[in-house]
C-alpha positions, 0 to 999 in steps of 0.5 A, a space after each residue: 829461499 825466504 824459509 831456508 834464511 829465516 827472512 821476514 816477509 817484507 811488507 810486514 817488516 817494512 811496517 814493522 820499521 815505521 811503527 817502531 820508529 824513534 827520533 836519531 840522535 845525529 850528535 852527542 852533546 857529551 862527545 861534542 863538549 870532550 871533542 871541543 875541550 880536546 882541541 882547545 888544549 891543543 891549541 893552548 900547548 901549541 901556543 906554550 911550545 912553538 915549533 922550531 924551524 
């Protein structure tokens, strides 16, 4: 089966993954800053234009 699908050998593949690790970035400061900026903009708009009931 492995020959036909060209899958790597499991032990070698796992060893290669362990050797080629890099730090994982779980969040991006620029994306968070943009999101925060958007939230502040929405709050300002809501405070300027309250919804009529």
